[in-house]
LUMBATI-437702 format. One record per residue (C-alpha): residue number from 1; x, y, z. Coordinates in nm, 3 decimals. Example, Ala and Ser with C-alpha at 12.3 -4.5 7.8 and 13.67 -1.06 7.14 Angstrom:
milo, px, py, pz
1, 1.230, -0.450, 0.780
2, 1.367, -0.106, 0.714
# end
This chain:
milo, px, py, pz
1, 1.397, -2.691, -1.581
2, 1.388, -2.488, -1.900
3, 1.065, -2.662, -1.996
4, 0.914, -2.583, -1.654
5, 1.011, -2.216, -1.691
6, 0.856, -2.215, -2.037
7, 0.535, -2.359, -1.889
8, 0.476, -2.072, -1.646
9, 0.577, -1.814, -1.907
10, 0.328, -1.967, -2.149
11, 0.062, -1.956, -1.878
12, 0.149, -1.592, -1.813
13, 0.112, -1.513, -2.182
14, -0.234, -1.669, -2.191
15, -0.345, -1.497, -1.871
16, -0.217, -1.159, -1.991
17, -0.412, -1.169, -2.318
18, -0.699, -0.939, -2.205
19, -0.439, -0.691, -2.074
20, -0.240, -0.704, -2.398
21, -0.555, -0.644, -2.600
22, -0.578, -0.307, -2.420
23, -0.228, -0.204, -2.530
24, -0.279, -0.205, -2.905
25, 0.069, -0.151, -3.049
26, 0.273, -0.466, -3.120
27, 0.585, -0.343, -2.938
28, 0.386, -0.270, -2.623
29, 0.226, -0.614, -2.639
30, 0.576, -0.761, -2.647
31, 0.723, -0.547, -2.369
32, 0.441, -0.597, -2.118
33, 0.492, -0.977, -2.075
34, 0.868, -0.919, -2.070
35, 0.836, -0.662, -1.790
36, 0.598, -0.879, -1.584
37, 0.824, -1.183, -1.635
38, 1.118, -0.979, -1.508
39, 0.926, -0.891, -1.192
40, 0.828, -1.253, -1.127
41, 1.159, -1.413, -1.223
42, 1.478, -1.443, -1.016
43, 1.710, -1.152, -0.940
44, 1.778, -0.919, -0.651
45, 1.689, -0.599, -0.838
46, 1.365, -0.551, -1.029
47, 1.442, -0.214, -1.188
48, 1.448, -0.184, -1.567
49, 1.819, -0.225, -1.639
50, 1.880, -0.544, -1.437
51, 1.561, -0.701, -1.573
52, 1.663, -0.619, -1.932
53, 2.009, -0.767, -1.876
54, 1.856, -1.092, -1.748
55, 1.576, -1.130, -2.003
56, 1.655, -0.933, -2.317
57, 1.999, -0.764, -2.325
58, 1.927, -0.597, -2.658
59, 1.585, -0.460, -2.557
60, 1.673, -0.226, -2.271
61, 1.570, 0.087, -2.463
62, 1.234, -0.063, -2.560
63, 1.165, -0.189, -2.208
64, 1.255, 0.149, -2.059
65, 1.044, 0.329, -2.320
66, 0.747, 0.103, -2.240
67, 0.736, 0.198, -1.873
68, 0.875, 0.552, -1.882
69, 0.789, 0.729, -2.206
70, 0.556, 0.523, -2.423
71, 0.224, 0.680, -2.516
72, -0.037, 0.446, -2.372
73, -0.319, 0.479, -2.121
74, -0.306, 0.278, -1.798
75, -0.683, 0.309, -1.734
76, -0.794, 0.011, -1.952
77, -0.533, -0.214, -1.787
78, -0.635, -0.091, -1.441
79, -0.997, -0.178, -1.520
80, -0.894, -0.522, -1.649
81, -0.702, -0.579, -1.326
82, -1.023, -0.510, -1.131
83, -1.213, -0.759, -1.349
84, -0.952, -1.030, -1.298
85, -0.923, -0.961, -0.924
86, -1.299, -0.991, -0.887
87, -1.291, -1.327, -1.069
88, -1.018, -1.446, -0.833
89, -1.142, -1.334, -0.491
90, -1.447, -1.110, -0.533
91, -1.773, -1.189, -0.357
92, -2.000, -1.099, -0.069
93, -1.753, -1.250, 0.178
94, -1.456, -1.053, 0.039
95, -1.314, -0.744, 0.207
96, -1.163, -0.429, 0.057
97, -0.870, -0.310, 0.269
98, -0.765, 0.056, 0.255
99, -0.411, 0.136, 0.367
100, -0.094, 0.305, 0.247
101, 0.262, 0.189, 0.199
102, 0.586, 0.387, 0.196
103, 0.870, 0.357, -0.056
104, 1.193, 0.501, 0.093
105, 1.380, 0.733, -0.146
106, 1.691, 0.948, -0.146
107, 1.700, 1.300, -0.286
108, 1.416, 1.539, -0.370
109, 1.341, 1.479, -0.738
110, 1.137, 1.156, -0.743
111, 0.768, 1.245, -0.772
112, 0.594, 1.286, -0.435
113, 0.906, 1.228, -0.226
114, 0.908, 1.410, 0.109
115, 0.974, 1.347, 0.478
116, 0.664, 1.144, 0.576
117, 0.569, 0.885, 0.834
118, 0.652, 0.538, 0.703
119, 0.461, 0.270, 0.895
120, 0.694, -0.005, 0.772
121, 0.988, 0.182, 0.926
122, 0.796, 0.308, 1.229
123, 0.928, 0.660, 1.186
124, 0.931, 0.966, 0.961
125, 1.157, 0.917, 0.660
126, 1.220, 1.056, 0.313
127, 0.981, 0.848, 0.103
128, 0.694, 0.824, -0.140
129, 0.355, 0.720, 0.001
130, 0.113, 0.511, -0.203
131, -0.253, 0.475, -0.105
132, -0.336, 0.107, -0.155
133, -0.655, -0.094, -0.199
134, -0.645, -0.471, -0.154
135, -0.930, -0.707, -0.239
136, -0.909, -1.020, -0.025
137, -1.107, -1.331, 0.057
138, -0.991, -1.570, 0.326
139, -0.613, -1.547, 0.322
140, -0.583, -1.459, -0.047
141, -0.515, -1.090, -0.120
142, -0.502, -0.923, -0.462
143, -0.373, -0.566, -0.478
144, -0.607, -0.365, -0.700
145, -0.490, -0.002, -0.669
146, -0.179, 0.200, -0.582
147, -0.205, 0.579, -0.605
148, 0.070, 0.824, -0.511
149, -0.012, 1.074, -0.237
150, 0.126, 1.423, -0.303
151, 0.218, 1.625, 0.009
152, 0.148, 1.999, 0.026
153, 0.506, 2.092, -0.064
154, 0.442, 1.922, -0.399
155, 0.089, 2.041, -0.481
156, 0.192, 2.402, -0.408
157, 0.500, 2.389, -0.637
158, 0.390, 2.409, -1.002
159, 0.744, 2.387, -1.143
160, 0.808, 2.069, -0.946
161, 0.482, 1.917, -1.068
162, 0.574, 2.006, -1.427
163, 0.915, 1.838, -1.402
164, 0.759, 1.518, -1.264
165, 0.485, 1.517, -1.529
166, 0.196, 1.511, -1.282
167, -0.135, 1.520, -1.477
168, -0.357, 1.823, -1.422
169, -0.634, 1.620, -1.255
170, -0.398, 1.505, -0.978
171, -0.241, 1.842, -0.892
172, -0.510, 1.951, -0.648
173, -0.428, 1.872, -0.286
174, -0.622, 1.565, -0.171
175, -0.618, 1.381, 0.159
176, -0.554, 1.006, 0.165
177, -0.918, 0.936, 0.267
178, -1.039, 1.144, -0.029
179, -0.810, 0.946, -0.260
180, -0.939, 0.619, -0.114
181, -1.303, 0.715, -0.173
182, -1.226, 0.803, -0.536
183, -1.066, 0.461, -0.584
184, -1.362, 0.288, -0.417
185, -1.591, 0.460, -0.667
186, -1.376, 0.314, -0.945
187, -1.412, -0.033, -0.790
188, -1.789, 0.001, -0.767
189, -1.814, 0.126, -1.127
190, -1.617, -0.179, -1.246
191, -1.853, -0.415, -1.061
192, -1.600, -0.541, -0.805
193, -1.778, -0.742, -0.534
194, -1.689, -0.708, -0.167
195, -1.877, -0.718, 0.159
196, -1.693, -0.481, 0.391
197, -1.438, -0.198, 0.376
198, -1.156, -0.212, 0.633
199, -0.906, 0.063, 0.722
200, -0.670, 0.165, 0.999
201, -0.702, 0.471, 1.223
202, -0.527, 0.693, 0.968
203, -0.843, 0.666, 0.760
204, -1.097, 0.572, 1.026
205, -1.043, 0.894, 1.223
206, -1.179, 1.091, 0.926
207, -1.553, 1.159, 0.969
208, -1.595, 1.246, 0.595
209, -1.437, 0.910, 0.507
210, -1.673, 0.712, 0.732
211, -1.970, 0.915, 0.618
212, -1.863, 0.869, 0.253
213, -1.863, 0.492, 0.297
214, -2.207, 0.503, 0.460
215, -2.341, 0.728, 0.181
216, -2.228, 0.460, -0.066
217, -2.425, 0.202, 0.137
218, -2.109, 0.011, 0.225
219, -2.039, -0.189, 0.539
220, -1.719, -0.077, 0.712
221, -1.497, -0.144, 1.012
222, -1.217, 0.105, 1.080
223, -0.958, 0.186, 1.343
224, -0.994, 0.506, 1.544
225, -0.780, 0.696, 1.798
226, -0.866, 0.629, 2.163
227, -0.979, 0.987, 2.218
228, -1.241, 0.997, 1.937
229, -1.571, 1.108, 2.092
230, -1.889, 0.898, 2.106
231, -2.227, 0.911, 2.281
232, -2.420, 0.634, 2.455
233, -2.661, 0.475, 2.210
234, -2.958, 0.606, 2.409
235, -2.860, 0.974, 2.380
236, -3.155, 1.206, 2.312
237, -3.173, 1.551, 2.156
238, -3.361, 1.796, 2.377
239, -3.456, 2.163, 2.374
240, -3.236, 2.350, 2.621
241, -3.420, 2.568, 2.871
242, -3.314, 2.930, 2.847
243, -3.272, 3.095, 3.187
244, -3.311, 3.431, 3.021
245, -3.325, 3.589, 2.677
246, -3.469, 3.436, 2.363
247, -3.570, 3.067, 2.343
248, -3.303, 2.835, 2.207
249, -3.342, 2.737, 1.839
250, -3.124, 2.425, 1.831
251, -3.143, 2.088, 2.000
252, -2.862, 1.969, 2.224
253, -2.783, 1.615, 2.345
254, -2.904, 1.530, 2.696
255, -2.560, 1.389, 2.780
256, -2.209, 1.493, 2.681
257, -1.992, 1.288, 2.448
258, -1.699, 1.093, 2.589
259, -1.372, 0.945, 2.460
260, -1.390, 0.596, 2.307
261, -1.156, 0.447, 2.568
262, -1.371, 0.586, 2.853
263, -1.690, 0.450, 2.698
264, -1.543, 0.099, 2.712
265, -1.393, 0.132, 3.060
266, -1.677, -0.066, 3.226
267, -1.751, -0.299, 2.933
268, -1.737, -0.678, 2.956
269, -1.418, -0.807, 2.792
270, -1.383, -1.153, 2.637
271, -1.089, -1.360, 2.517
272, -1.135, -1.427, 2.146
273, -0.922, -1.615, 1.892
274, -0.974, -1.511, 1.531
275, -0.709, -1.704, 1.334
276, -0.435, -1.963, 1.363
277, -0.093, -1.816, 1.288
278, 0.251, -1.969, 1.248
279, 0.295, -1.976, 1.628
280, -0.054, -2.097, 1.719
281, -0.388, -1.927, 1.773
282, -0.396, -1.548, 1.758
283, -0.605, -1.409, 2.040
284, -0.677, -1.096, 2.241
285, -0.943, -0.951, 2.470
286, -1.230, -0.769, 2.302
287, -1.532, -0.567, 2.411
288, -1.803, -0.393, 2.210
289, -2.091, -0.155, 2.280
290, -2.340, 0.024, 2.059
291, -2.283, 0.400, 2.043
292, -2.371, 0.712, 1.846
293, -2.063, 0.865, 1.683
294, -1.998, 1.231, 1.770
295, -1.955, 1.340, 1.410
296, -2.270, 1.545, 1.354
297, -2.275, 1.924, 1.308
298, -2.082, 2.120, 1.575
299, -2.301, 2.282, 1.841
300, -2.223, 2.494, 2.147
301, -2.359, 2.319, 2.456
302, -2.417, 2.547, 2.757
303, -2.086, 2.621, 2.926
304, -1.923, 2.304, 2.790
305, -1.800, 2.465, 2.473
306, -1.858, 2.334, 2.122
307, -1.923, 1.964, 2.062
308, -2.032, 1.757, 1.765
309, -2.390, 1.633, 1.780
310, -2.466, 1.259, 1.771
311, -2.434, 1.100, 1.429
312, -2.504, 0.745, 1.312
313, -2.528, 0.446, 1.540
314, -2.237, 0.202, 1.523
315, -2.034, -0.054, 1.715
316, -1.748, 0.072, 1.929
317, -1.498, -0.211, 1.970
318, -1.194, -0.229, 2.195
319, -0.898, -0.467, 2.171
320, -0.649, -0.538, 2.451
321, -0.353, -0.721, 2.303
322, -0.129, -0.964, 2.488
323, 0.154, -0.709, 2.456
324, -0.050, -0.459, 2.659
325, -0.129, -0.243, 2.355
326, -0.486, -0.114, 2.329
327, -0.670, -0.047, 2.002
328, -1.014, 0.095, 1.925
329, -1.246, 0.058, 1.625
330, -1.582, 0.164, 1.485
331, -1.800, -0.056, 1.263
332, -2.142, 0.005, 1.110
333, -2.222, -0.368, 1.101
334, -2.567, -0.488, 1.208
335, -2.662, -0.446, 1.573
336, -2.713, -0.824, 1.583
337, -2.348, -0.898, 1.494
338, -2.176, -1.097, 1.769
339, -1.842, -1.006, 1.921
340, -1.653, -1.294, 1.757
341, -1.758, -1.180, 1.409
342, -1.673, -0.819, 1.491
343, -1.325, -0.922, 1.604
344, -1.263, -1.146, 1.301
345, -1.377, -0.869, 1.063
346, -1.147, -0.611, 1.221
347, -0.847, -0.845, 1.219
348, -0.896, -0.937, 0.851
349, -0.711, -0.615, 0.768
350, -0.372, -0.780, 0.834
351, -0.375, -0.937, 0.486
352, -0.284, -0.606, 0.316
353, 0.043, -0.592, 0.511
354, 0.136, -0.932, 0.370
355, 0.057, -0.809, 0.018
356, 0.268, -0.493, 0.066
357, 0.563, -0.699, 0.186
358, 0.543, -0.943, -0.103
359, 0.511, -0.671, -0.367
360, 0.825, -0.507, -0.230
361, 1.042, -0.805, -0.139
362, 0.950, -1.041, -0.422
363, 0.818, -0.826, -0.708
364, 1.027, -0.510, -0.674
365, 0.760, -0.248, -0.607
366, 1.019, -0.035, -0.427
367, 1.304, -0.107, -0.674
368, 1.192, 0.140, -0.940
369, 1.442, 0.417, -1.015
370, 1.234, 0.650, -1.236
371, 1.126, 0.993, -1.115
372, 0.809, 1.073, -1.310
373, 0.445, 1.027, -1.213
374, 0.371, 0.821, -1.523
375, 0.660, 0.578, -1.490
376, 0.601, 0.517, -1.118
377, 0.233, 0.432, -1.167
378, 0.309, 0.210, -1.466
379, 0.568, 0.018, -1.266
380, 0.324, -0.016, -0.974
381, 0.055, -0.141, -1.215
382, 0.289, -0.406, -1.357
383, 0.373, -0.530, -1.005
384, 0.002, -0.562, -0.925
385, -0.061, -0.752, -1.249
386, 0.230, -0.985, -1.168
387, 0.091, -1.040, -0.817
388, -0.257, -1.116, -0.951
389, -0.112, -1.372, -1.193
390, 0.071, -1.551, -0.911
391, -0.248, -1.560, -0.708
392, -0.428, -1.700, -1.013
393, -0.167, -1.978, -1.029
394, -0.202, -2.042, -0.659
395, -0.582, -2.070, -0.672
396, -0.564, -2.295, -0.979
397, -0.324, -2.530, -0.800
398, -0.538, -2.538, -0.485
399, -0.850, -2.610, -0.691
400, -0.670, -2.891, -0.875
401, -0.545, -3.036, -0.547
402, -0.894, -3.028, -0.393
403, -1.036, -3.194, -0.703
404, -0.779, -3.473, -0.683
405, -0.850, -3.518, -0.311
406, -1.222, -3.549, -0.377
407, -1.159, -3.798, -0.657
408, -0.934, -4.007, -0.431
409, -1.188, -3.992, -0.148
410, -1.471, -4.094, -0.382
411, -1.269, -4.388, -0.514
412, -1.188, -4.500, -0.161
413, -1.550, -4.476, -0.050
414, -1.669, -4.658, -0.361
415, -1.448, -4.954, -0.274
416, -1.637, -5.024, 0.048
417, -1.993, -5.023, 0.170
418, -2.074, -4.674, 0.297
419, -2.213, -4.651, 0.648
420, -2.298, -4.285, 0.646
421, -2.276, -3.982, 0.421
422, -1.962, -3.769, 0.438
423, -1.931, -3.402, 0.358
424, -1.683, -3.321, 0.078
425, -1.363, -3.136, 0.172
426, -1.397, -2.757, 0.196
427, -1.289, -2.557, -0.110
428, -1.330, -2.213, 0.044
429, -1.058, -1.952, 0.012
430, -1.012, -1.953, 0.389
431, -0.912, -2.321, 0.375
432, -0.618, -2.250, 0.145
433, -0.258, -2.261, 0.264
434, -0.076, -1.936, 0.330
435, 0.134, -1.764, 0.069
436, 0.435, -1.680, 0.281
437, 0.692, -1.617, 0.005
438, 0.653, -1.549, -0.364
439, 0.965, -1.749, -0.449
440, 0.796, -2.057, -0.303
441, 0.497, -1.992, -0.526
442, 0.719, -1.943, -0.827
443, 0.872, -2.284, -0.768
444, 0.525, -2.435, -0.744
445, 0.418, -2.248, -1.059
446, 0.719, -2.391, -1.240
# end
């Protein structure tokens, strides 16, 4: 068993080499593998002290200094993480999932902590909120960014920001969609390959976010609230006729906008299955129509008050779940995209929830006890690096298994007279088994 443990630690050391090259100082190059090993290894708590007690009882001060106070820049390691993630799952068929995850906290001193809605808890709680970006292909996610959101009661309190060591460039109030767009720009600059951006209604309801994605020439599919306004795709802009006074100077739409749920009220709904889960096929009823989004400039329309003019054309998609819950989405995918592909694209977002759960339950994302901006982001970065390494091990094992299967199949076919050609087994990411628990993967890695 000791030899097996040594094997995965040796593999980790080799895989971490490009990250360690970014750290420079010898002590940091020693502490980084130790920290990542502590996150991956056994133990209920993945905060600094318990990890030091398990791995290096005499090195607690150095390990704590590495994550909390050491003078080193996370940016080169963050860029290397993007490079490695792209090698693992990047490509035209990959998706980039935008979401956020909450870390429950007690007290008021941990950076960014405030009463906020925590989706994992389904309620408002005292927590930190991290905007997350997950690169995924098939059923293989790799977390590539975690950035702390600062509520207004933090950005307006200079003394509080000083105590938490928040850098000057992050002290300006920013919305989560604005933070997500900044991180997407970092992905693009690093050459990360993905085909579509996915997000829930917390991001999708933001017109600047959708328009920012379009301006970057990105495909996107996002959740929206049921009341978001849209126009029929055939809406026209006309000159209103003035009954009296000066001629009107602005166009108005020839039909009023309507809520998304009303637009789909008379649509044709179809039963669609998009994936096989642990309890069988996952399915729901879907409908989709082409619309113009009501996110253009605001304009007063006769006696109807002010409305937003028609914006870009897009798909409006509705989902009726078996539970009775109804969800709505917008996507700027091609007008030729069929309903099955639209549904599968929308539902691909679930993979980020799996990644959030595994980073917390298996790698200790929410175990960190430090209070500063720097230490929190360093800990989050180490958990993402650990997660990427485990996905690297997983993909390597799957590739080896597929290779052995092909070799066995070839040997079997060679032993008899072939009657027809056979296609080789699929090696796509979507054909890989699920990663349900990190401890299972650690056993396989060992």
